[in-house]
N, C-alpha and C positions, 0 to 999 in steps of 0.2 A: 433079738429082743426089741431093738429100736423100731424095727419094721412092725412088729406086733403092736407096740404101743401106739404108733402113728395110725395104723389101720383101725385099731379099736377106738381111738379118739375120734377118727373121721366118721366111723359108723355111729358113734354116740351123738356127735354133732349133727349128722344127717337125720338122726331120730327125733330131733327137736322139731316139732310141727309148728311152724309160724302161723298157719291157718288157725290152729286151736289157741295158741298163745295170744294172737292178735284179737281173735273173737272174744276171748275172756276179758282182755284189756278194754275192749270197746263195749262190753256188756251185751253182746249179741249172741244168738244161739250157736251152739257147737255146729260147725259146718258138716259134721258127719250125720246130722239129724234132718237135713233138708236138701232139696235139689238132687244132685247126683250122689250125695253122701260122700263125695271126695273131699278130703282136707287139703284143698288147694286154693289158689287165688281166684280162679274162675268161679268156683262155687261160693267163696266168700263174697264175691261181687253180687251174687243173688240176694244177699242180705240188704242191699241198697247202700252199704257203707263203702264208698269208693276208696276212701283213705285206708280202711282196713284191708281191702283187697290189694291196694298198692303196696302196703307195708308187708303183707304176706308174700307177695311176689318178690319184693326186695330181699326179705329175710331168707326165703328159700334159695334164691340165687346166691346171696352172700355166703351162706354156709358151704355151698359147693365151691365157690371161688376161694373162700378162706382156707378150707382144708387143703386144697391143691397148692395154693400159694405158700402156705406154711411148709408143706412138704418140700417144695422147691427152694424155699428160703434156707432150710436146713440141709440143702444139698443132697437130698435123697436121690438115689439113682433112678434110671428110667423105669425099671420094674417096680420099685417102691412107689414112685409117683403114680403109676398106673393102678396099683393096688389101692392107694389112698383115694384116687378118683372114683374107683368102683365102689369102695367102702362107703363113702359119704352118700353116693347115689342109692346104694342098697339100704342105707339107714333111712333115707326118705321114703322109699317104697315099702320097707318092712321095719318100721320103727319099734324098738323095744318098749318105748314109753306108751305106745298105743296098741299094744297087743299084736304087733307086727302087721297092722292094717293101715298103710299110709297112702300118700298121694300118688300121682301118676309120674311125677319126676321132671316135668318140662322145665320149670324154673331152676331147679337144682342142676339139671344137666347143662343148662345154659351157663350157669355160674362156673361149672367145671370146665366147659369148653373155653370160656373167656380166660380162665387161668392158664390152661394149657397153651393157648395161643390166641391173642386178641383178634387176629384176622379170622381164625376159625370160629370164634364165638360170634363175631359180627356177621359172618357169612350165614351161620345158622339163624341168627336173629332176623336178618334181612329176608331169608327164605320164609320164615314164619310170617313176617309182616306182609310180604307180597301175597302169599297165599290167603292170609286172613282178609286182606283188603279186596282181593278179587272174588273169593268164594264165600267169605263171611262165615267160615266154619273154623272155630278154634282148634278142634281136634284134627281136622284135615291139615291145617297149618303145622301143627305139632308133628304129625306123621311125616310130612314133607321135609321138615327140618331134621327129623330123626334119620330119614333115609339119606339126606344130603351130608350129614355131619361126618361120617367116616370117609366119604368121598372127598370132601373138602380137606380133611386131615391128611389124606394121601397126596392130594394135589399140592398141599403146602409143604410136603416133605417131612412131616412129623415122624419120629421114630416108630418102628413097627409095633412095639408094645403099646404105645399111646394110641395108635390107630386101632389096635385091637380093643383097647379100653373103650374107645368111642363106639366101636361096633357093638360091643357088649351092652353099653348103655342104650344104644339105639334099638337093639332087639328087645330089650326089656321094656323100653318105652312103648314100642309098637304093641307088645303083648299086653301092656296095661291099658291100651286103647282098644282092645278087642271088641268091647261092647259098642264103642263109638264107630268102629269099622262096620259092624253089623248094622247100626243105625244109618250110616251113610249109604250103605248098599240098599237099604229099604227105603231111603228117602225121608226118614223120620228124625234125622239128627237136628238138634237145635242150632239155629244160626246165631252168630254174635249179635247181641242187642235185643234178643227175644227171650222171654221167659220160658223155662222148661228144663227138663233133665237132660244133661249132656254127658 
């Protein structure tokens, strides 16, 4: 019963879209109505409100971090922590409050990784930053970090179920970026700092 409660709570927490909440607080358009239509920090940034985008990023990462940290605080076992990690991530991707149409999960995944292991989260973040600085594609940076995350988790010696949870999130994150992958292959993906649909 406790596992079900924690998993359900994690999913509901993940379902809170900080892109939508922050946009309403700042009086700007719903991020689902412009740009890529994705309720995430990158799309909120297209509104021109950098603070709103930063708060979206922070909020989405914090919910991933908070759900996993609470699970570990209450001494849940490895399997339960893995379920909570996946549940909060799924909540962001398929939020009950937004008709199951959510964001791509990059910030929430980062929060989860940081909670599972600080070095794991930092390795994923540094991968994103390095790729973004070199190639100037947010989506490509996210894909590289997603591919690297389960590899880093294995190298750091995380338990097998937590590595599996990382791999699960990575596969879903890559799937959510399928349009971006298509755009990258066509050469039509929008670079960081330029306007357009990403």
